[in-house]
VEXROKOL-286963 format. One record per residue: residue in three letters; z, y, x of N, C-alpha, C in turn. Coordinates in Angstrom, 2 decimals, padded with zeros to 5 digits. Last residue first. Layout:
+------+---------+---------+---------+---------+---------+---------+---------+---------+---------+
: type :     nup :  nnorth :   neast :    caup : canorth :  caeast :     cup :  cnorth :   ceast :
+------+---------+---------+---------+---------+---------+---------+---------+---------+---------+
:  Ala :       Z :       Y :       X :       Z :       Y :       X :       Z :       Y :       X :
...
+------+---------+---------+---------+---------+---------+---------+---------+---------+---------+
//
This chain:
+------+---------+---------+---------+---------+---------+---------+---------+---------+---------+
: type :     nup :  nnorth :   neast :    caup : canorth :  caeast :     cup :  cnorth :   ceast :
+------+---------+---------+---------+---------+---------+---------+---------+---------+---------+
:  Arg : -003.28 :  016.99 : -005.63 : -003.76 :  016.35 : -004.38 : -004.62 :  015.18 : -004.72 :
:  Asp : -001.84 :  018.20 : -007.72 : -003.04 :  018.85 : -007.18 : -003.52 :  018.25 : -005.86 :
:  Trp :  001.14 :  016.50 : -006.99 :  000.47 :  017.44 : -007.88 : -000.66 :  018.14 : -007.14 :
:  Tyr :  002.75 :  014.77 : -005.60 :  001.29 :  014.57 : -005.49 :  000.50 :  015.54 : -006.36 :
:  Gly :  005.30 :  015.59 : -006.36 :  004.89 :  015.73 : -004.97 :  003.39 :  015.59 : -004.78 :
:  Ile :  005.32 :  014.86 : -009.03 :  005.39 :  016.28 : -008.69 :  004.94 :  016.49 : -007.26 :
:  Ala :  005.24 :  012.08 : -008.71 :  004.14 :  012.77 : -009.39 :  004.14 :  014.26 : -009.09 :
:  Ala :  007.70 :  011.61 : -007.46 :  006.46 :  011.30 : -006.75 :  005.27 :  012.00 : -007.38 :
:  Leu :  009.42 :  012.45 : -009.54 :  009.44 :  013.12 : -008.25 :  008.16 :  012.87 : -007.46 :
:  Leu :  008.73 :  010.57 : -011.57 :  008.50 :  012.00 : -011.77 :  008.49 :  012.77 : -010.44 :
:  Cys :  009.56 :  008.16 : -010.40 :  008.15 :  008.37 : -010.75 :  007.83 :  009.85 : -010.93 :
:  Gly :  012.33 :  008.69 : -010.20 :  011.52 :  008.41 : -009.01 :  010.04 :  008.63 : -009.26 :
:  Val :  013.01 :  008.91 : -012.89 :  013.17 :  010.08 : -012.02 :  012.35 :  009.90 : -010.75 :
:  Val :  012.52 :  006.25 : -013.64 :  011.75 :  007.33 : -014.25 :  011.83 :  008.59 : -013.39 :
:  Ala :  014.44 :  004.87 : -012.11 :  013.02 :  004.60 : -011.92 :  012.15 :  005.72 : -012.49 :
:  Gly :  016.83 :  005.94 : -013.15 :  016.49 :  006.11 : -011.73 :  015.02 :  005.88 : -011.46 :
:  Ser :  016.64 :  005.00 : -015.77 :  016.65 :  006.45 : -015.51 :  016.30 :  006.74 : -014.07 :
:  Ala :  016.85 :  002.26 : -015.36 :  015.61 :  002.80 : -015.91 :  015.52 :  004.31 : -015.66 :
:  Leu :  019.49 :  002.12 : -014.42 :  018.37 :  001.69 : -013.57 :  017.05 :  002.27 : -014.05 :
:  Thr :  020.83 :  003.04 : -016.71 :  020.97 :  003.76 : -015.45 :  019.83 :  003.40 : -014.50 :
:  Arg :  020.18 :  001.05 : -018.54 :  019.72 :  002.41 : -018.79 :  019.80 :  003.26 : -017.52 :
:  Leu :  021.51 : -001.10 : -017.38 :  020.05 : -001.13 : -017.50 :  019.49 :  000.26 : -017.74 :
:  Gly :  024.19 : -000.39 : -017.65 :  023.60 : -000.46 : -016.32 :  022.08 : -000.47 : -016.36 :
:  Ser :  024.71 :  001.96 : -020.36 :  024.66 :  000.61 : -019.79 :  024.01 :  000.66 : -018.42 :
:  Gln :  026.85 :  004.81 : -020.61 :  025.51 :  004.22 : -020.51 :  025.61 :  002.81 : -019.92 :
:  Gln :  029.24 :  006.07 : -020.57 :  029.01 :  005.19 : -021.71 :  027.63 :  004.53 : -021.67 :
:  Gly :  029.52 :  006.14 : -017.10 :  030.00 :  006.68 : -018.37 :  029.83 :  005.66 : -019.49 :
:  Ile :  027.29 :  003.95 : -015.83 :  027.87 :  005.27 : -015.58 :  028.26 :  005.85 : -016.94 :
:  Ala :  026.92 :  000.69 : -014.52 :  027.12 :  001.54 : -015.69 :  027.79 :  002.85 : -015.29 :
:  Leu :  026.82 : -001.04 : -012.46 :  025.84 :  000.04 : -012.44 :  026.01 :  001.00 : -013.61 :
:  Ser :  028.62 : -003.00 : -013.04 :  028.92 : -002.14 : -011.88 :  027.96 : -000.96 : -011.79 :
:  Glu :  027.42 : -004.34 : -015.11 :  028.57 : -003.50 : -015.42 :  028.92 : -002.57 : -014.26 :
:  Met :  025.53 : -005.89 : -013.83 :  025.07 : -004.73 : -014.59 :  026.22 : -003.79 : -014.94 :
:  Ser :  026.04 : -007.04 : -010.55 :  026.51 : -007.01 : -011.93 :  026.01 : -005.74 : -012.62 :
:  Val :  023.79 : -008.70 : -008.46 :  024.43 : -007.44 : -008.79 :  024.82 : -007.48 : -010.26 :
:  Ile :  022.90 : -011.32 : -008.59 :  023.49 : -010.84 : -007.35 :  024.30 : -009.57 : -007.60 :
:  Gly :  021.45 : -012.31 : -010.71 :  022.89 : -012.47 : -010.74 :  023.60 : -012.01 : -009.47 :
:  Leu :  018.80 : -011.79 : -010.99 :  019.16 : -013.00 : -010.25 :  020.67 : -013.23 : -010.20 :
:  Leu :  018.92 : -009.36 : -012.29 :  018.31 : -010.50 : -012.99 :  018.66 : -011.82 : -012.31 :
:  Ser :  020.02 : -007.78 : -010.30 :  020.81 : -008.04 : -011.51 :  020.23 : -009.20 : -012.31 :
:  Gly :  017.94 : -007.77 : -008.43 :  019.24 : -008.32 : -008.08 :  020.10 : -008.62 : -009.29 :
:  Ile :  015.99 : -006.45 : -009.91 :  015.77 : -007.85 : -009.53 :  017.09 : -008.52 : -009.15 :
:  Leu :  017.30 : -003.96 : -010.07 :  016.92 : -004.68 : -011.27 :  016.70 : -006.16 : -010.97 :
:  Phe :  017.58 : -003.22 : -007.38 :  018.78 : -003.45 : -008.18 :  018.46 : -004.21 : -009.46 :
:  Val :  014.84 : -002.97 : -006.79 :  015.65 : -003.97 : -006.07 :  016.94 : -004.27 : -006.85 :
:  Gly :  014.13 : -000.84 : -008.49 :  013.51 : -002.16 : -008.65 :  014.31 : -003.25 : -007.96 :
:  Ser :  015.69 :  001.21 : -007.41 :  015.90 :  000.80 : -008.79 :  015.31 : -000.59 : -009.04 :
:  Val :  014.48 :  001.37 : -004.87 :  015.90 :  001.01 : -004.98 :  016.22 :  000.55 : -006.41 :
:  Val :  011.90 :  002.21 : -005.61 :  012.09 :  000.92 : -004.94 :  013.54 :  000.45 : -005.07 :
:  Leu :  012.46 :  004.74 : -006.69 :  011.81 :  003.72 : -007.51 :  012.02 :  002.32 : -006.91 :
:  Leu :  013.49 :  006.03 : -004.46 :  014.34 :  005.85 : -005.65 :  013.76 :  004.78 : -006.56 :
:  Leu :  011.20 :  006.01 : -002.83 :  012.42 :  005.33 : -002.39 :  013.34 :  005.06 : -003.57 :
:  Ile :  009.52 :  007.63 : -004.34 :  009.16 :  006.22 : -004.15 :  010.36 :  005.41 : -003.67 :
:  Gly :  010.98 :  010.06 : -004.16 :  010.65 :  009.44 : -005.45 :  010.32 :  007.97 : -005.32 :
:  Leu :  011.08 :  010.56 : -001.40 :  012.31 :  010.39 : -002.16 :  012.05 :  009.69 : -003.49 :
:  Ile :  008.32 :  010.85 : -000.87 :  009.09 :  009.80 : -000.20 :  010.38 :  009.52 : -000.96 :
:  Val :  007.69 :  013.05 : -002.53 :  007.00 :  011.77 : -002.68 :  007.82 :  010.64 : -002.07 :
:  Leu :  009.42 :  015.05 : -001.53 :  009.50 :  014.63 : -002.94 :  008.85 :  013.26 : -003.14 :
:  Ile :  008.51 :  015.29 :  001.12 :  009.88 :  014.85 :  000.86 :  010.03 :  014.35 : -000.58 :
:  Lys :  005.95 :  016.27 :  000.67 :  006.10 :  014.98 :  001.33 :  007.50 :  014.42 :  001.07 :
:  Arg :  006.62 :  018.75 : -000.47 :  005.86 :  017.75 : -001.24 :  006.00 :  016.36 : -000.65 :
:  Ala :  007.92 :  020.14 :  001.56 :  008.69 :  019.70 :  000.40 :  007.94 :  018.65 : -000.42 :
:  Gly :  005.66 :  019.47 :  004.11 :  006.98 :  019.98 :  003.76 :  007.63 :  019.32 :  002.56 :
:  Glu :  002.48 :  018.37 :  002.91 :  003.31 :  019.06 :  003.89 :  004.66 :  019.42 :  003.27 :
:  Leu : -000.10 :  015.90 :  002.78 :  001.02 :  016.61 :  002.17 :  001.86 :  017.27 :  003.25 :
:  Asn : -001.94 :  014.35 :  004.01 : -002.42 :  015.61 :  003.43 : -001.31 :  016.44 :  002.81 :
:  Glu : -000.57 :  012.05 :  004.74 : -001.03 :  012.95 :  005.80 : -001.54 :  014.29 :  005.27 :
:  Leu :  000.09 :  010.22 :  002.84 :  001.02 :  011.34 :  003.03 :  000.52 :  012.35 :  004.05 :
:  His : -000.96 :  007.84 :  001.54 : -001.76 :  009.03 :  001.84 : -000.89 :  010.27 :  001.95 :
:  Leu :  000.18 :  005.35 :  001.13 :  000.68 :  006.47 :  000.33 : -000.13 :  007.74 :  000.52 :
:  Lys : -000.97 :  002.09 :  000.72 : -001.07 :  003.31 :  001.51 : -000.71 :  004.50 :  000.62 :
:  Met :  000.00 : -001.17 :  000.84 :  000.00 :  000.00 :  000.00 :  000.00 :  001.24 :  000.89 :
+------+---------+---------+---------+---------+---------+---------+---------+---------+---------+
//
């Protein structure tokens, strides 16, 4: 997978890297919870379930990467 970061500069590159990193971390936690390695209750924040927290992290990651790639 090639990210094509050479045309991005400064804050845009940071947004793309941070967004994709957040998306990957959410995916790893999701797979870990499906395999029973990570407990979903440990990922719960406030009254939200752990699955909702993981999904929120993935959505924020996608949005950050999309903002970083804007007009490129």
